[in-house]
MARLO-599675 format. One record per residue (C-alpha): z, y negated, x; residue in three letters. Coordinates in Angstrom, 2 decimals. Last residue first. Layout:
<nodes>
@zz->Z yy->Y xx->X rest->ALA
...
</nodes>
This chain:
<nodes>
@zz->-11.42 yy->-1.70 xx->5.47 rest->ALA
@zz->-8.97 yy->-2.73 xx->2.59 rest->ARG
@zz->-7.77 yy->-6.00 xx->4.24 rest->ILE
@zz->-11.26 yy->-7.12 xx->5.22 rest->ILE
@zz->-13.15 yy->-6.15 xx->1.41 rest->ASP
@zz->-10.34 yy->-7.56 xx->-0.29 rest->LEU
@zz->-10.52 yy->-11.03 xx->1.69 rest->ILE
@zz->-13.95 yy->-11.31 xx->1.07 rest->GLU
@zz->-14.12 yy->-10.22 xx->-2.75 rest->ILE
@zz->-11.06 yy->-12.51 xx->-3.20 rest->VAL
@zz->-13.57 yy->-15.18 xx->-1.61 rest->ARG
@zz->-16.54 yy->-14.73 xx->-3.99 rest->LYS
@zz->-14.28 yy->-14.60 xx->-7.15 rest->GLU
@zz->-12.62 yy->-18.05 xx->-6.14 rest->VAL
@zz->-16.01 yy->-19.66 xx->-5.52 rest->VAL
@zz->-17.28 yy->-18.37 xx->-9.03 rest->ALA
@zz->-14.46 yy->-19.64 xx->-10.81 rest->HIS
@zz->-14.62 yy->-22.70 xx->-9.16 rest->SER
@zz->-13.30 yy->-25.50 xx->-6.70 rest->THR
@zz->-9.98 yy->-23.13 xx->-6.03 rest->THR
@zz->-10.23 yy->-23.27 xx->-2.15 rest->GLU
@zz->-8.80 yy->-20.04 xx->-0.77 rest->ILE
@zz->-7.34 yy->-19.82 xx->2.33 rest->VAL
@zz->-6.14 yy->-16.49 xx->4.12 rest->TYR
@zz->-3.78 yy->-15.44 xx->7.02 rest->ASP
@zz->-1.38 yy->-17.90 xx->5.70 rest->ALA
@zz->0.26 yy->-20.53 xx->7.76 rest->ARG
@zz->-2.03 yy->-23.62 xx->8.26 rest->ASP
@zz->-2.45 yy->-23.15 xx->4.20 rest->CYS
@zz->1.01 yy->-23.79 xx->3.44 rest->LYS
@zz->1.14 yy->-26.57 xx->5.68 rest->GLU
@zz->-2.00 yy->-28.03 xx->4.04 rest->ASN
@zz->-0.13 yy->-27.75 xx->0.93 rest->SER
@zz->3.07 yy->-29.63 xx->1.70 rest->PRO
@zz->5.88 yy->-27.02 xx->1.60 rest->MET
@zz->7.62 yy->-27.56 xx->-1.80 rest->GLN
@zz->10.58 yy->-29.29 xx->-3.17 rest->LYS
@zz->8.38 yy->-32.57 xx->-3.84 rest->SER
@zz->6.08 yy->-31.03 xx->-5.44 rest->MET
@zz->8.77 yy->-29.99 xx->-8.41 rest->LEU
@zz->9.78 yy->-33.47 xx->-8.35 rest->GLU
@zz->6.36 yy->-34.89 xx->-8.92 rest->LYS
@zz->5.69 yy->-32.12 xx->-11.18 rest->TYR
@zz->8.95 yy->-33.34 xx->-13.34 rest->TYR
@zz->8.34 yy->-36.94 xx->-12.98 rest->ASP
@zz->5.14 yy->-36.51 xx->-15.18 rest->ASP
@zz->1.59 yy->-35.95 xx->-15.09 rest->TYR
@zz->0.95 yy->-35.86 xx->-19.05 rest->GLY
@zz->-0.37 yy->-33.48 xx->-21.54 rest->LYS
@zz->1.33 yy->-30.81 xx->-19.72 rest->ASN
@zz->-1.32 yy->-28.71 xx->-18.54 rest->ARG
@zz->-4.36 yy->-31.20 xx->-18.56 rest->ASN
@zz->-2.12 yy->-33.64 xx->-16.57 rest->LYS
@zz->-1.14 yy->-30.61 xx->-14.09 rest->LEU
@zz->-4.88 yy->-29.64 xx->-13.93 rest->ARG
@zz->-5.94 yy->-33.44 xx->-13.19 rest->GLU
@zz->-3.13 yy->-33.85 xx->-10.86 rest->ILE
@zz->-4.28 yy->-31.01 xx->-8.75 rest->GLN
@zz->-8.30 yy->-31.99 xx->-8.58 rest->LYS
@zz->-7.27 yy->-35.23 xx->-7.72 rest->ARG
@zz->-5.07 yy->-33.63 xx->-4.90 rest->THR
@zz->-8.06 yy->-31.64 xx->-3.93 rest->SER
@zz->-7.63 yy->-27.92 xx->-4.23 rest->THR
@zz->-5.56 yy->-25.18 xx->-2.67 rest->PHE
@zz->-4.73 yy->-21.51 xx->-2.91 rest->VAL
@zz->-3.11 yy->-19.50 xx->0.08 rest->CYS
@zz->-3.06 yy->-15.90 xx->0.93 rest->VAL
@zz->-0.48 yy->-13.96 xx->3.23 rest->THR
@zz->-1.11 yy->-10.63 xx->4.53 rest->LYS
@zz->1.36 yy->-7.68 xx->5.35 rest->ASP
@zz->3.93 yy->-9.18 xx->3.22 rest->MET
@zz->7.93 yy->-9.12 xx->3.82 rest->GLU
@zz->7.89 yy->-12.19 xx->6.31 rest->LYS
@zz->6.19 yy->-14.07 xx->3.51 rest->ASP
@zz->9.22 yy->-13.79 xx->1.38 rest->ALA
@zz->11.25 yy->-16.44 xx->3.83 rest->GLY
@zz->11.92 yy->-18.61 xx->0.61 rest->THR
@zz->10.01 yy->-21.89 xx->1.70 rest->GLU
@zz->6.72 yy->-19.88 xx->2.76 rest->PHE
@zz->6.77 yy->-17.85 xx->-0.28 rest->LEU
@zz->7.53 yy->-20.63 xx->-2.60 rest->LEU
@zz->4.74 yy->-20.17 xx->-5.39 rest->PRO
@zz->4.99 yy->-16.53 xx->-5.36 rest->ILE
@zz->2.27 yy->-14.59 xx->-6.67 rest->ASP
@zz->3.02 yy->-11.14 xx->-5.19 rest->PHE
@zz->-0.25 yy->-9.18 xx->-5.18 rest->VAL
@zz->-0.15 yy->-5.31 xx->-4.45 rest->VAL
@zz->-3.20 yy->-3.78 xx->-2.99 rest->VAL
@zz->-3.67 yy->0.05 xx->-2.90 rest->ASP
@zz->-2.39 yy->0.15 xx->-6.48 rest->SER
@zz->-0.02 yy->2.93 xx->-7.15 rest->ASN
@zz->2.97 yy->0.70 xx->-8.91 rest->THR
@zz->6.38 yy->1.86 xx->-9.60 rest->HIS
@zz->8.29 yy->1.48 xx->-6.32 rest->LYS
@zz->6.48 yy->-2.51 xx->-6.08 rest->GLN
@zz->7.68 yy->-3.27 xx->-9.30 rest->PHE
@zz->11.11 yy->-2.34 xx->-8.65 rest->ASN
@zz->11.04 yy->-4.37 xx->-5.09 rest->GLN
@zz->9.68 yy->-7.45 xx->-7.24 rest->ARG
@zz->12.50 yy->-7.06 xx->-9.98 rest->ASP
@zz->15.04 yy->-6.59 xx->-7.26 rest->GLU
@zz->14.20 yy->-9.92 xx->-5.29 rest->LEU
@zz->14.28 yy->-11.50 xx->-8.39 rest->ILE
@zz->17.52 yy->-10.52 xx->-9.41 rest->LEU
@zz->18.89 yy->-11.58 xx->-6.01 rest->PRO
@zz->17.12 yy->-14.98 xx->-5.74 rest->HIS
@zz->18.59 yy->-15.98 xx->-9.59 rest->VAL
@zz->22.36 yy->-15.90 xx->-8.97 rest->ILE
@zz->21.94 yy->-17.24 xx->-5.48 rest->GLU
@zz->19.43 yy->-19.64 xx->-6.31 rest->GLU
@zz->21.80 yy->-21.15 xx->-9.12 rest->LEU
@zz->24.80 yy->-21.66 xx->-6.71 rest->GLU
@zz->22.14 yy->-23.44 xx->-4.37 rest->LYS
@zz->20.78 yy->-25.62 xx->-7.24 rest->LEU
@zz->24.10 yy->-26.92 xx->-8.38 rest->ASN
@zz->24.00 yy->-29.49 xx->-5.76 rest->LYS
@zz->21.14 yy->-31.23 xx->-7.53 rest->PRO
@zz->23.38 yy->-32.79 xx->-10.37 rest->ASP
@zz->21.68 yy->-34.74 xx->-13.01 rest->ASN
@zz->18.26 yy->-33.40 xx->-11.99 rest->ARG
@zz->20.01 yy->-29.67 xx->-12.13 rest->LEU
@zz->21.45 yy->-30.68 xx->-15.61 rest->LEU
@zz->17.88 yy->-31.61 xx->-16.46 rest->THR
@zz->15.93 yy->-28.67 xx->-15.57 rest->LYS
@zz->18.47 yy->-26.66 xx->-17.05 rest->LEU
@zz->17.69 yy->-28.06 xx->-20.31 rest->ARG
@zz->14.12 yy->-27.55 xx->-19.95 rest->SER
@zz->14.72 yy->-24.19 xx->-18.78 rest->ARG
@zz->16.72 yy->-23.26 xx->-21.67 rest->SER
@zz->18.46 yy->-20.03 xx->-20.99 rest->ILE
@zz->18.54 yy->-17.40 xx->-23.44 rest->SER
@zz->21.34 yy->-16.59 xx->-26.44 rest->GLU
@zz->19.68 yy->-18.77 xx->-28.70 rest->ASP
@zz->20.34 yy->-21.93 xx->-26.44 rest->GLU
@zz->22.23 yy->-21.42 xx->-23.08 rest->LEU
@zz->21.69 yy->-24.61 xx->-20.64 rest->SER
@zz->25.14 yy->-26.26 xx->-22.05 rest->SER
@zz->27.08 yy->-23.30 xx->-20.10 rest->PRO
@zz->25.73 yy->-24.31 xx->-16.96 rest->PHE
@zz->27.60 yy->-22.18 xx->-14.00 rest->LEU
@zz->28.75 yy->-19.64 xx->-16.94 rest->LYS
@zz->25.52 yy->-19.63 xx->-18.51 rest->ALA
@zz->23.83 yy->-18.76 xx->-15.31 rest->VAL
@zz->25.75 yy->-15.86 xx->-15.04 rest->GLU
@zz->25.40 yy->-14.18 xx->-18.58 rest->LEU
@zz->21.52 yy->-14.96 xx->-18.78 rest->VAL
@zz->20.56 yy->-14.03 xx->-15.45 rest->ALA
@zz->19.87 yy->-10.38 xx->-16.36 rest->LYS
@zz->17.94 yy->-11.18 xx->-19.37 rest->GLY
@zz->19.02 yy->-10.29 xx->-22.87 rest->GLY
@zz->17.25 yy->-13.13 xx->-24.69 rest->LYS
@zz->15.14 yy->-14.73 xx->-21.79 rest->SER
@zz->16.49 yy->-16.13 xx->-18.46 rest->TYR
@zz->15.48 yy->-13.16 xx->-16.56 rest->LEU
@zz->12.14 yy->-12.82 xx->-18.22 rest->LYS
@zz->11.06 yy->-16.42 xx->-17.42 rest->HIS
@zz->12.27 yy->-15.94 xx->-13.74 rest->VAL
@zz->9.84 yy->-12.86 xx->-13.69 rest->THR
@zz->6.96 yy->-14.63 xx->-15.26 rest->LYS
@zz->7.56 yy->-17.27 xx->-12.28 rest->ASP
@zz->7.52 yy->-14.52 xx->-9.91 rest->ALA
@zz->4.55 yy->-12.86 xx->-10.70 rest->ASP
@zz->3.72 yy->-9.63 xx->-9.69 rest->TRP
@zz->-0.04 yy->-8.32 xx->-9.37 rest->VAL
@zz->-1.55 yy->-4.73 xx->-9.29 rest->ALA
@zz->-4.59 yy->-5.15 xx->-7.42 rest->CYS
@zz->-7.88 yy->-3.47 xx->-8.94 rest->GLY
@zz->-10.81 yy->-6.18 xx->-8.53 rest->PHE
@zz->-9.87 yy->-7.77 xx->-11.93 rest->LYS
@zz->-6.25 yy->-8.15 xx->-10.69 rest->GLU
@zz->-7.36 yy->-10.45 xx->-7.87 rest->PHE
@zz->-9.23 yy->-12.67 xx->-9.95 rest->VAL
@zz->-6.06 yy->-12.75 xx->-12.35 rest->LYS
@zz->-4.04 yy->-13.61 xx->-9.33 rest->ALA
@zz->-6.59 yy->-16.74 xx->-8.67 rest->THR
@zz->-6.19 yy->-17.99 xx->-12.09 rest->THR
@zz->-2.64 yy->-17.82 xx->-11.72 rest->THR
@zz->-2.48 yy->-19.74 xx->-8.38 rest->LYS
@zz->-4.85 yy->-22.33 xx->-8.90 rest->GLY
@zz->-3.73 yy->-25.27 xx->-7.17 rest->MET
@zz->-1.68 yy->-26.70 xx->-10.09 rest->GLY
@zz->1.61 yy->-26.40 xx->-8.17 rest->VAL
@zz->1.61 yy->-25.70 xx->-4.57 rest->SER
@zz->-0.03 yy->-22.35 xx->-3.38 rest->GLY
@zz->0.97 yy->-18.83 xx->-2.68 rest->THR
@zz->-0.35 yy->-15.17 xx->-2.76 rest->LEU
@zz->1.58 yy->-12.65 xx->-0.62 rest->GLY
@zz->-0.16 yy->-9.73 xx->0.18 rest->VAL
@zz->1.49 yy->-6.41 xx->0.01 rest->LYS
@zz->-1.10 yy->-3.35 xx->1.47 rest->ILE
@zz->-0.11 yy->-0.01 xx->0.16 rest->MET
</nodes>
């Protein structure tokens, strides 16, 4: 099994690229979807996060929007939150890995380099696009480019630095370009 870490800043085209890898026979694990699952009703993180941030609990789930507000108002709690959530994310990723039989497994991890998860990968891929296109995508996604995205981007390693550290880079200018590059990368790593 070849483990590929897929990363890129918010709005760069990670989700689209992950779907292309999936189309060409790769199993894909998504860090963001895992966090959603952990915060949902019955999720493994709900009780511990609710102890730390009682007002984040809504309908037996953790409200991500409330949590964002709480963290914005008191950023020192982020470390405590990460101590709860990161081990659960790692456990989910290892479980996924154990139960897949795909020759190539892609781990879609926005903070791949920031968290050191790149050290567990055989290869790393970074997606990028122009800042103009990134902001355009974020505006379309959220009906407005707001402070949340600016704040999120400030916590992420600069895109050019991620690209420099990655084994492969994909410019997400169009779906056709992404498909062509994914095929090239898979041919190299499967050879």
